[in-house]
C-alpha positions as CSV (number, residue, x, y, z in Angstrom):
1,M,91.2,61.4,49.6
2,S,93.8,63.4,47.6
3,S,97.5,62.8,48.0
4,L,98.3,66.3,46.7
5,P,99.6,68.9,49.2
6,K,97.3,71.7,50.4
7,C,97.9,75.2,49.1
8,P,100.6,76.9,51.3
9,K,98.9,80.3,50.7
10,C,95.2,79.6,51.5
11,N,95.3,76.0,52.8
12,S,92.9,74.8,50.2
13,E,92.7,71.1,49.6
14,Y,91.5,71.4,46.0
15,T,95.0,71.7,44.4
16,Y,95.9,70.1,41.2
17,E,99.0,69.3,39.1
18,D,99.9,71.3,36.0
19,G,103.2,70.2,34.4
20,D,105.9,70.7,37.0
21,N,103.8,72.8,39.3
22,F,100.9,72.5,41.8
23,V,98.1,75.0,41.3
24,C,95.4,76.2,43.7
25,P,92.1,77.0,41.9
26,E,90.9,79.1,44.8
27,C,93.7,81.7,45.1
28,A,95.6,81.0,41.9
29,H,98.8,80.3,43.7
30,E,101.4,78.1,41.9
31,W,104.4,76.4,43.4
32,P,106.9,73.9,42.0
33,K,106.5,70.2,42.7
34,S,110.1,69.7,43.5
35,A,110.4,72.5,46.1
36,P,112.7,71.5,49.0
37,D,110.9,71.2,52.3
38,N,113.3,73.3,54.3
39,V,113.3,76.5,52.2
40,T,114.4,79.4,54.3
41,E,114.4,82.8,52.8
42,E,117.4,84.9,53.6
43,K,116.6,88.4,54.6
44,R,119.0,91.0,53.2
45,I,120.9,93.1,55.7
46,F,121.2,96.8,54.9
47,K,124.2,98.7,56.3
48,D,124.9,102.5,56.1
49,A,128.2,104.0,54.9
50,F,129.9,103.1,58.3
51,G,128.7,99.6,58.6
52,N,125.8,100.2,61.0
53,V,122.8,97.9,60.4
54,L,119.7,99.8,59.2
55,N,116.1,98.9,60.0
56,D,112.7,100.1,58.8
57,G,111.7,103.3,60.7
58,D,115.2,104.4,61.5
59,S,116.4,108.0,61.1
60,V,119.5,108.6,58.9
61,T,121.6,111.6,58.0
62,V,122.9,112.3,54.5
63,I,126.7,112.4,54.3
64,K,127.2,113.8,50.8
65,D,125.5,116.5,48.7
66,L,123.1,114.6,46.4
67,K,121.7,116.1,43.2
68,V,118.0,115.2,42.6
69,K,117.7,113.7,39.2
70,G,115.5,115.7,36.9
71,S,115.5,118.9,38.9
72,S,117.8,121.6,40.2
73,L,117.3,120.6,43.8
74,V,120.1,119.3,46.0
75,V,119.9,117.3,49.2
76,K,122.6,118.9,51.4
77,V,125.1,117.2,53.7
78,G,123.6,116.8,57.2
79,T,120.0,116.5,56.1
80,K,118.1,114.3,58.5
81,V,115.7,111.8,57.1
82,K,113.2,110.2,59.5
83,N,111.2,107.0,59.2
84,I,113.0,105.3,56.3
85,R,111.6,102.2,54.6
86,L,114.1,99.6,53.2
87,V,113.4,98.1,49.8
88,D,115.2,95.9,47.3
89,G,116.4,97.5,44.1
90,D,119.2,99.7,42.9
91,H,118.2,102.3,45.6
92,D,117.8,100.8,49.1
93,I,115.8,103.5,51.0
94,D,112.4,105.0,50.3
95,C,111.8,108.2,52.3
96,K,110.3,111.6,52.3
97,I,112.5,114.6,52.7
98,D,111.1,118.0,53.8
99,G,111.1,120.5,51.0
100,I,111.8,117.8,48.3
101,G,109.2,115.0,48.8
102,S,109.4,111.3,48.1
103,M,112.8,110.0,47.2
104,Q,114.9,106.9,47.0
105,L,118.4,106.9,48.5
106,K,121.4,104.5,48.5
107,T,122.6,103.3,51.8
108,E,126.2,104.2,50.9
109,F,125.3,107.9,51.2
110,V,123.7,107.9,54.7
111,K,124.7,107.3,58.3
112,K,122.4,106.0,61.0
113,S,121.4,108.8,63.5
């Protein structure tokens, strides 16, 4: 019986040690040996320009004219954006705007509707 931990991803019991990591040969997942047991991942909280908490699927309104990089289009003040998706990165919101298409916006230029 092996004293190595099971894979946290696929629960395989065939893990092995590789340097400072454990490796699962079935799903190729690697994780450190010295990982703390109580690892809790903190979820980032996204807030609009007025401090309201945003969630996936919310509708927002643009509060400033925004030039679309690489084109002559402008997203006007008051444009309503439905069904936003929050992402990590330099722009926090993925969305589709009618007449423009897929875009990324920063939370500092929108307010929750």
